[in-house]
C-alpha positions as CSV (number, residue, x, y, z in Angstrom):
1,X,0.0,0.0,0.1
2,X,1.2,3.6,-0.9
3,X,-0.4,6.6,0.5
4,X,-0.3,10.3,-0.2
5,X,-1.6,13.1,2.1
6,X,-2.2,16.8,1.7
7,X,-3.7,19.8,3.4
8,X,-4.8,22.9,1.6
9,X,-6.3,26.2,3.1
10,X,-9.7,27.0,2.0
11,X,-10.4,29.9,4.5
12,X,-12.6,32.6,2.8
13,X,-11.7,36.3,3.2
14,X,-13.0,38.1,6.3
15,X,-16.2,39.9,5.5
16,X,-17.5,36.8,3.8
17,X,-21.0,36.0,4.9
18,X,-21.2,32.9,6.9
19,X,-23.8,30.1,6.5
20,X,-25.4,28.2,9.4
21,X,-26.6,30.7,12.1
22,X,-30.3,32.1,12.7
23,X,-28.9,35.6,12.8
24,X,-29.5,38.8,11.1
25,X,-25.9,39.7,10.8
26,X,-24.1,36.9,9.2
27,X,-20.9,38.8,8.0
28,X,-17.7,37.3,9.3
29,X,-15.6,39.7,11.4
30,X,-12.6,37.6,12.1
31,X,-10.9,34.2,12.0
32,X,-11.2,31.9,14.9
33,X,-9.6,29.0,13.1
34,X,-8.7,28.4,9.4
35,X,-10.6,25.9,7.1
36,X,-8.9,23.3,5.2
37,X,-9.6,20.5,2.7
38,X,-7.6,17.5,3.5
39,X,-6.8,14.5,1.3
40,X,-5.9,10.7,1.9
41,X,-5.0,9.0,-1.3
42,X,-4.6,5.2,-1.2
43,X,-2.8,3.1,-4.0
44,X,-2.5,-0.7,-3.6
45,X,-0.8,-1.1,-7.1
46,X,-4.0,-1.8,-9.0
47,X,-6.7,0.5,-7.4
48,X,-6.7,4.0,-6.2
49,X,-9.2,5.5,-3.8
50,X,-9.3,9.1,-2.4
51,X,-11.0,10.4,0.9
52,X,-11.4,14.1,1.1
53,X,-12.6,16.1,4.2
54,X,-13.6,19.8,4.0
55,X,-14.3,22.2,6.9
56,X,-17.6,23.2,5.3
57,X,-21.3,23.1,6.0
58,X,-21.8,21.0,2.9
59,X,-21.6,20.8,-0.8
60,X,-23.9,19.9,-3.7
61,X,-23.7,16.7,-5.6
62,X,-23.3,18.9,-8.8
63,X,-20.0,20.4,-7.2
64,X,-18.8,16.9,-6.2
65,X,-19.5,15.8,-10.0
66,X,-17.5,18.6,-11.4
67,X,-14.7,18.3,-8.8
68,X,-14.3,14.6,-9.5
69,X,-14.0,15.4,-13.2
70,X,-11.2,18.0,-12.6
71,X,-9.5,15.3,-10.3
72,X,-9.5,12.8,-13.2
73,X,-8.1,15.5,-15.6
74,X,-5.3,16.3,-13.1
75,X,-4.3,12.9,-11.8
76,X,-6.0,10.3,-14.0
77,X,-7.9,8.9,-10.9
78,X,-11.5,7.9,-11.7
79,X,-14.0,10.2,-10.2
80,X,-16.1,7.3,-8.9
81,X,-13.2,6.4,-6.7
82,X,-13.2,9.8,-4.8
83,X,-15.2,10.3,-1.7
84,X,-15.8,14.0,-0.7
85,X,-17.3,14.7,2.7
86,X,-17.8,17.9,4.8
87,X,-17.5,18.4,8.6
88,X,-20.7,20.6,8.8
89,X,-19.2,23.5,10.5
90,X,-21.7,26.2,10.9
91,X,-19.1,29.0,10.9
92,X,-17.9,28.7,7.2
93,X,-18.9,30.3,3.8
94,X,-22.0,29.6,1.6
95,X,-20.5,26.4,0.1
96,X,-24.0,25.2,-1.0
97,X,-27.4,26.9,-1.5
98,X,-29.2,28.1,1.6
99,X,-32.0,30.5,2.7
100,X,-32.4,32.4,5.9
101,X,-29.2,31.1,7.5
102,X,-26.9,32.3,4.6
103,X,-26.5,32.6,1.0
104,X,-25.0,30.6,-1.7
105,X,-21.5,31.9,-2.7
106,X,-20.9,30.9,-6.2
107,X,-17.5,32.6,-6.5
108,X,-16.3,30.6,-3.4
109,X,-17.6,27.4,-4.7
110,X,-15.8,27.8,-8.1
111,X,-12.6,28.2,-6.3
112,X,-13.4,25.3,-4.1
113,X,-13.6,23.0,-6.8
114,X,-10.2,23.9,-8.0
115,X,-8.8,23.7,-4.5
116,X,-10.1,20.2,-3.7
117,X,-8.8,18.9,-7.1
118,X,-5.4,20.6,-6.4
119,X,-5.2,19.1,-2.9
120,X,-5.7,15.5,-4.5
121,X,-3.0,16.3,-7.1
122,X,-0.6,17.4,-4.2
123,X,-1.4,14.1,-2.4
124,X,-0.6,12.1,-5.6
125,X,2.8,13.7,-5.7
126,X,4.0,12.6,-2.2
127,X,3.0,8.8,-2.4
128,X,5.0,6.7,0.1
129,X,4.7,3.1,1.4
130,X,2.5,2.9,4.4
131,X,0.6,0.7,6.8
132,X,-3.0,1.2,8.0
133,X,-5.1,0.1,11.0
134,X,-8.3,1.0,12.7
135,X,-8.8,1.5,16.3
136,X,-12.2,1.9,18.1
137,X,-13.5,3.5,21.3
138,X,-16.6,5.3,22.6
139,X,-17.1,8.9,23.7
140,X,-20.1,10.4,25.5
141,X,-19.7,13.9,24.0
142,X,-23.0,14.3,22.3
143,X,-26.8,13.7,23.1
144,X,-30.0,13.6,21.1
145,X,-31.5,16.9,20.5
146,X,-34.9,15.6,19.7
147,X,-36.9,15.4,22.9
148,X,-40.7,14.4,23.1
149,X,-42.6,16.8,25.3
150,X,-45.7,16.2,27.3
151,X,-47.9,17.7,24.5
152,X,-46.5,15.1,22.0
153,X,-44.3,17.6,20.1
154,X,-40.7,17.0,19.3
155,X,-38.3,20.1,20.3
156,X,-34.7,20.9,20.8
157,X,-35.4,21.9,24.3
158,X,-34.2,19.5,27.2
159,X,-37.0,18.7,29.8
160,X,-34.2,18.8,32.5
161,X,-31.4,21.1,32.1
162,X,-29.0,18.9,34.1
163,X,-30.0,15.5,32.5
164,X,-29.1,14.7,29.0
165,X,-31.8,12.9,26.8
166,X,-31.6,9.1,26.8
167,X,-32.6,8.6,23.1
168,X,-30.0,6.4,21.4
169,X,-27.2,7.9,19.3
170,X,-24.0,6.6,17.8
171,X,-21.2,7.1,20.4
172,X,-18.6,5.2,18.5
173,X,-15.1,6.8,18.0
174,X,-13.4,5.2,15.0
175,X,-9.9,6.2,14.4
176,X,-8.1,5.2,11.2
177,X,-4.2,5.4,11.5
178,X,-1.7,5.6,8.5
179,X,1.9,5.1,9.4
180,X,5.0,5.4,7.1
181,X,8.6,4.4,7.7
182,X,9.8,4.1,11.2
183,X,6.3,4.1,12.6
184,X,5.9,7.8,11.6
185,X,2.3,8.8,11.7
186,X,1.3,10.2,8.3
187,X,-2.5,10.6,8.8
188,X,-5.0,10.2,11.5
189,X,-8.8,10.0,10.5
190,X,-11.4,10.7,13.2
191,X,-14.9,9.3,12.6
192,X,-17.5,10.6,15.2
193,X,-21.1,11.8,15.2
194,X,-21.7,15.2,16.7
195,X,-23.3,18.4,15.3
196,X,-20.5,21.1,15.1
197,X,-22.5,24.0,16.6
198,X,-20.3,25.0,19.6
199,X,-19.5,28.6,18.5
200,X,-21.6,31.1,20.4
201,X,-21.8,34.6,21.8
202,X,-19.0,36.8,20.8
203,X,-17.6,34.1,18.5
204,X,-20.7,33.7,16.3
205,X,-19.4,36.0,13.7
206,X,-15.9,34.3,13.5
207,X,-14.9,31.9,10.6
208,X,-14.3,28.5,12.3
209,X,-13.8,24.9,11.8
210,X,-15.6,24.3,15.1
211,X,-14.7,21.5,17.5
212,X,-13.4,19.2,14.5
213,X,-10.8,21.8,13.9
214,X,-9.6,21.7,17.5
215,X,-9.5,17.8,17.5
216,X,-7.5,17.6,14.4
217,X,-5.3,20.6,15.2
218,X,-4.3,19.0,18.6
219,X,-3.2,15.7,16.9
220,X,-1.4,17.5,14.2
221,X,0.5,19.7,16.8
222,X,1.4,16.7,19.0
223,X,2.6,14.5,16.1
224,X,3.9,17.3,14.1
225,X,6.3,16.7,11.1
226,X,3.6,16.8,8.4
227,X,1.0,14.6,10.0
228,X,-2.4,15.3,8.6
229,X,-5.4,14.8,10.8
230,X,-8.9,14.5,9.2
231,X,-12.5,14.6,10.7
232,X,-15.4,12.8,9.0
233,X,-18.8,13.3,10.8
234,X,-20.9,10.3,11.5
235,X,-24.7,9.9,11.6
236,X,-24.9,13.2,13.5
237,X,-28.0,15.1,12.4
238,X,-30.2,14.7,15.5
239,X,-27.5,15.3,17.9
240,X,-26.1,18.3,19.9
241,X,-22.8,18.6,21.7
242,X,-23.1,18.2,25.5
243,X,-22.7,21.6,27.1
244,X,-22.2,20.1,30.4
245,X,-18.7,19.1,29.3
246,X,-17.7,22.6,30.3
247,X,-17.5,22.9,34.2
248,X,-20.5,24.7,35.5
249,X,-22.5,24.5,32.4
250,X,-25.9,22.6,31.8
251,X,-28.1,22.4,28.7
252,X,-29.6,25.8,29.3
253,X,-26.3,27.8,29.6
254,X,-25.5,30.4,27.1
255,X,-22.3,29.8,25.2
256,X,-20.2,32.9,25.5
257,X,-17.6,32.2,22.9
258,X,-15.6,29.1,21.9
259,X,-15.4,27.5,25.5
260,X,-17.4,24.4,24.3
261,X,-15.5,24.3,21.0
262,X,-12.2,24.0,22.8
263,X,-13.3,21.6,25.5
264,X,-15.1,19.1,23.1
265,X,-12.4,19.3,20.6
266,X,-9.6,18.8,23.1
267,X,-11.4,15.8,24.6
268,X,-12.1,14.2,21.3
269,X,-8.7,14.9,19.9
270,X,-7.0,13.5,22.9
271,X,-9.1,10.4,22.8
272,X,-8.5,9.9,19.1
273,X,-4.8,10.2,19.7
274,X,-4.7,7.7,22.5
275,X,-6.6,5.2,20.3
276,X,-4.1,5.9,17.3
277,X,-1.1,5.3,19.4
278,X,-2.2,1.8,20.4
279,X,-3.4,0.8,16.9
280,X,-1.6,-2.0,15.0
281,X,-1.3,-1.1,11.4
282,X,-0.7,-3.4,8.3
283,X,0.9,-2.7,4.8
284,X,-0.5,-5.7,3.0
285,X,-4.0,-4.2,2.3
286,X,-5.9,-3.6,-1.0
287,X,-8.4,-0.9,-1.7
288,X,-11.7,-0.9,-3.6
289,X,-14.7,1.4,-4.1
290,X,-18.3,1.0,-5.5
291,X,-21.4,3.0,-5.4
292,X,-25.1,3.0,-6.3
293,X,-27.6,5.8,-7.0
294,X,-31.0,5.5,-5.2
295,X,-34.1,7.4,-6.1
296,X,-35.2,9.1,-2.8
297,X,-38.8,10.0,-2.6
298,X,-39.6,13.7,-1.9
299,X,-42.3,15.1,0.3
300,X,-45.0,16.9,-1.6
301,X,-44.9,20.6,-1.6
302,X,-48.1,22.7,-1.4
303,X,-49.4,23.8,-4.8
304,X,-49.9,27.4,-5.8
305,X,-53.5,27.1,-5.2
306,X,-53.1,25.7,-1.7
307,X,-50.5,28.4,-0.7
308,X,-53.0,31.2,-1.9
309,X,-55.6,29.9,0.4
310,X,-53.3,29.5,3.4
311,X,-51.2,32.7,3.1
312,X,-53.8,35.3,4.1
313,X,-54.6,33.6,7.5
314,X,-50.9,33.0,8.2
315,X,-49.8,36.6,7.4
316,X,-52.8,37.9,9.4
317,X,-51.7,35.7,12.5
318,X,-48.2,37.0,12.1
319,X,-49.3,40.6,12.1
320,X,-51.5,40.1,15.2
321,X,-48.7,38.5,17.1
322,X,-46.2,41.3,16.2
323,X,-48.7,44.1,17.1
324,X,-49.4,42.4,20.5
325,X,-45.8,42.5,21.2
326,X,-45.3,38.7,21.3
327,X,-41.8,37.3,22.0
328,X,-39.8,36.6,19.0
329,X,-39.8,32.8,19.6
330,X,-43.6,32.9,19.3
331,X,-43.8,34.3,15.7
332,X,-40.2,33.6,14.1
333,X,-41.0,30.3,12.5
334,X,-44.5,31.7,11.4
335,X,-42.7,34.4,9.6
336,X,-40.3,31.8,8.0
337,X,-43.3,29.8,6.8
338,X,-44.9,33.0,5.2
339,X,-41.5,33.9,3.5
340,X,-41.4,30.2,2.4
341,X,-44.7,30.4,0.7
342,X,-43.5,33.6,-1.1
343,X,-40.5,31.7,-2.2
344,X,-42.5,28.9,-3.6
345,X,-44.9,31.2,-5.4
346,X,-41.9,32.8,-7.1
347,X,-40.7,29.3,-7.8
348,X,-43.9,28.3,-9.5
349,X,-44.2,31.6,-11.4
350,X,-40.7,31.1,-13.1
351,X,-42.1,27.9,-14.5
352,X,-40.2,25.4,-12.3
353,X,-41.7,22.4,-10.4
354,X,-40.4,19.8,-7.9
355,X,-39.9,16.3,-8.9
356,X,-41.2,13.2,-7.1
357,X,-37.7,11.9,-6.3
358,X,-34.0,12.8,-6.1
359,X,-30.9,10.9,-6.9
360,X,-28.6,10.2,-4.0
361,X,-25.3,8.4,-4.2
362,X,-24.4,5.8,-1.7
363,X,-20.7,4.9,-1.8
364,X,-18.7,2.3,0.0
365,X,-14.9,2.0,0.2
366,X,-13.0,-1.2,1.4
367,X,-9.5,-0.8,2.8
368,X,-8.3,-4.3,3.6
369,X,-11.0,-5.5,6.1
370,X,-12.1,-1.9,7.0
371,X,-15.2,-0.5,5.4
372,X,-16.1,3.2,4.9
373,X,-19.8,4.0,4.0
374,X,-20.5,7.4,2.5
375,X,-24.0,8.9,2.8
376,X,-25.2,12.2,1.6
377,X,-27.0,14.6,3.6
378,X,-27.6,15.2,7.3
379,X,-28.1,11.6,8.3
380,X,-30.0,10.7,11.5
381,X,-28.3,8.5,14.2
382,X,-30.6,5.5,13.8
383,X,-29.7,5.1,10.1
384,X,-25.9,4.9,11.0
385,X,-26.6,2.5,13.9
386,X,-28.7,0.1,11.7
387,X,-26.0,0.0,9.0
388,X,-23.5,-0.9,11.5
389,X,-25.8,-3.6,13.1
390,X,-26.6,-5.2,9.8
391,X,-22.8,-5.1,8.8
392,X,-21.8,-6.7,12.0
393,X,-24.3,-9.5,11.5
394,X,-22.4,-10.3,8.3
395,X,-19.1,-10.5,10.1
396,X,-17.9,-6.9,9.3
397,X,-16.8,-5.4,12.5
398,X,-14.6,-2.7,11.2
399,X,-17.0,-0.1,9.7
400,X,-17.1,3.7,9.5
401,X,-20.2,5.7,8.6
402,X,-19.7,9.2,7.0
403,X,-22.6,11.6,6.6
404,X,-22.7,14.7,4.4
405,X,-20.6,12.6,1.7
406,X,-20.9,13.4,-2.1
407,X,-23.6,15.9,-1.6
408,X,-26.1,17.6,0.9
409,X,-29.7,17.4,-0.1
410,X,-30.8,18.3,3.6
411,X,-31.9,16.1,6.5
412,X,-32.3,12.4,6.1
413,X,-34.7,11.3,9.0
414,X,-34.9,7.8,10.2
415,X,-38.1,6.0,9.3
416,X,-39.7,6.2,12.9
417,X,-39.2,10.1,12.9
418,X,-41.8,10.6,10.3
419,X,-44.7,9.1,12.5
420,X,-43.1,9.9,16.0
421,X,-45.5,12.9,16.2
422,X,-48.5,14.5,14.4
423,X,-47.6,16.5,11.2
424,X,-46.7,20.0,12.4
425,X,-45.1,18.6,15.6
426,X,-42.4,16.4,14.3
427,X,-39.6,18.9,15.1
428,X,-37.3,21.4,13.2
429,X,-35.6,18.6,11.1
430,X,-38.9,17.5,9.5
431,X,-41.0,20.7,9.8
432,X,-38.6,23.6,9.1
433,X,-35.3,22.6,7.8
434,X,-36.6,22.2,4.2
435,X,-37.3,26.0,4.2
436,X,-33.7,26.8,5.0
437,X,-32.5,24.4,2.3
438,X,-34.9,25.8,-0.2
439,X,-36.0,22.3,-1.3
440,X,-38.3,19.5,-0.3
441,X,-37.5,17.1,2.5
442,X,-36.8,13.5,1.5
443,X,-39.8,11.3,2.4
444,X,-40.6,8.0,4.2
445,X,-38.7,5.2,2.6
446,X,-35.3,7.0,1.9
447,X,-33.7,5.8,5.1
448,X,-34.6,2.3,4.3
449,X,-33.3,2.6,0.7
450,X,-30.0,3.9,2.1
451,X,-29.5,1.3,4.6
452,X,-30.4,-1.5,2.0
453,X,-28.0,-0.2,-0.6
454,X,-25.2,0.4,1.8
455,X,-25.3,-3.2,3.0
456,X,-25.6,-4.5,-0.6
457,X,-22.5,-2.6,-1.4
458,X,-20.6,-3.9,1.6
459,X,-21.7,-7.5,0.5
460,X,-20.3,-6.8,-3.1
461,X,-17.1,-5.7,-1.8
462,X,-16.8,-8.4,0.8
463,X,-17.3,-11.0,-1.8
464,X,-14.8,-9.5,-4.2
C-alpha cells in the first residue's frame, strides 16, 4: 500500500457572509480557526481511492461531480473512486445553496472545486509506502436533541437542564491510522457523530472549523512533522454537543464564545490520539470502491392554489402577534413559513416544479478489512446504527459511517421520525429545515433505501 496526504487552506476572506446561523448579521468579522480541505490518497498497485474532508457546511452533488471530473483530468484517478465529505461547521462560507441562515457563494464554490482537485494532485505527488489500521473507542460527548414533550411535540429543548436525553445515538469513535517508515504517523482519521454547533456569543461571527478543527489541530500539533489529521462526521443530524462538558454548564447555559468548542475538541482529539497510538497497522492491504444511486422520494410541497388559500390567514396571524408584542420565539417560525410560501410562489411563477424523487449516491470503500460507508445529507443517528448492526451480522466489525458525503440534499430522517409525532409537531428537522435548504425534504422510505443499498455494497466488496 502506498499513501499520499495533503492539506490545503480554504479559508474565505474576512467579511464573507457565513452560512449556518439564525442571525440577522451573518458577515464574518474575524478568523477563529482556518478551514482546510484534507486528502488521503490510497494506492494498492492496482486500485486507487481518495478520501477528502472539507471544513464546510456541505457541498452539492453537482459540485462533487465537477470536482471529480477535474481530479480525473489532473491525476487520472477515476471520479467514482473519490469520496468527498464535509464536517458541517456552521461557521464557514456559503459552500452550498441556503435560505435564511446564509446565501450561496458561487464565487467561493468555483474556487473550492479547484482547491479540492489541487489538494488531490498534491497528495498524488507525495506517495509513500504505508501501513493502515483501525482503532475503536466510545465517547459520551453528544446527546440527542430531539426530545418528546408532554404535549406530544418534538423539540430541541431538554426537559431537565441537568440531565441529557436518553434517546440512542451513535457514540462510536473510530480512528484510522496511517503510518509510514519508522512508525511515523502520516495521517489520523477521526470518525465521530456530533453536530458542530459549539461557537456562540462573541464568537458567532468568526470563521471557524468548530470542534473538529480543535481535535484535528491537537493531533497535528502533537505528532507534528507533516502529520495530517482529518475529521469525518458520522450519523450526527439529530445530535447536539453536550454543554455540560464545560464545568459549571448545563443544557440551558448560554455559550459565551468558544469554550465548548475548545473543551469538546480537546477531549475528542486526545481520545482519538490515544486510540491511534495503540493501533496496530498493516501494509498488505487492498483498496476498492463501489457506489449506487438511489431514487429518494420527496415530500410533497403545497401547490400554488393551496398556498394562496393558506397565506392570508398565516400573514394575518403573524401581524397580530407582532402588534401584540409577542416574544420573537412565538412568531419567528411563522414568519419563515410566510416567507417560504412567497419563495414557492416565485418558484412556480418562473415555470419550475419539484420532482417526485431525487438521485442520491451511496458509496462504500473497502481498505483491507475496513469498510467506509459514505452517505449524502444530514443523516439521523438511527440510520448509522442500523447500517453498523447489519454489517456486524455479516461479520464486518470494522466499519465507519460518513454523513454529508458526495452532496447535501438536507436532512435524512430515520423512518420512525416521520410518525413519531403528528404532522406539524415532528420537530425542526422535518417541519422547518427544508425551508432553509430551499427544497423539499426527502420522504419516508429514504432511510430504508440508504441502509439496504449500503449493506448490498458492503456485501459486493466483501465477496470481491
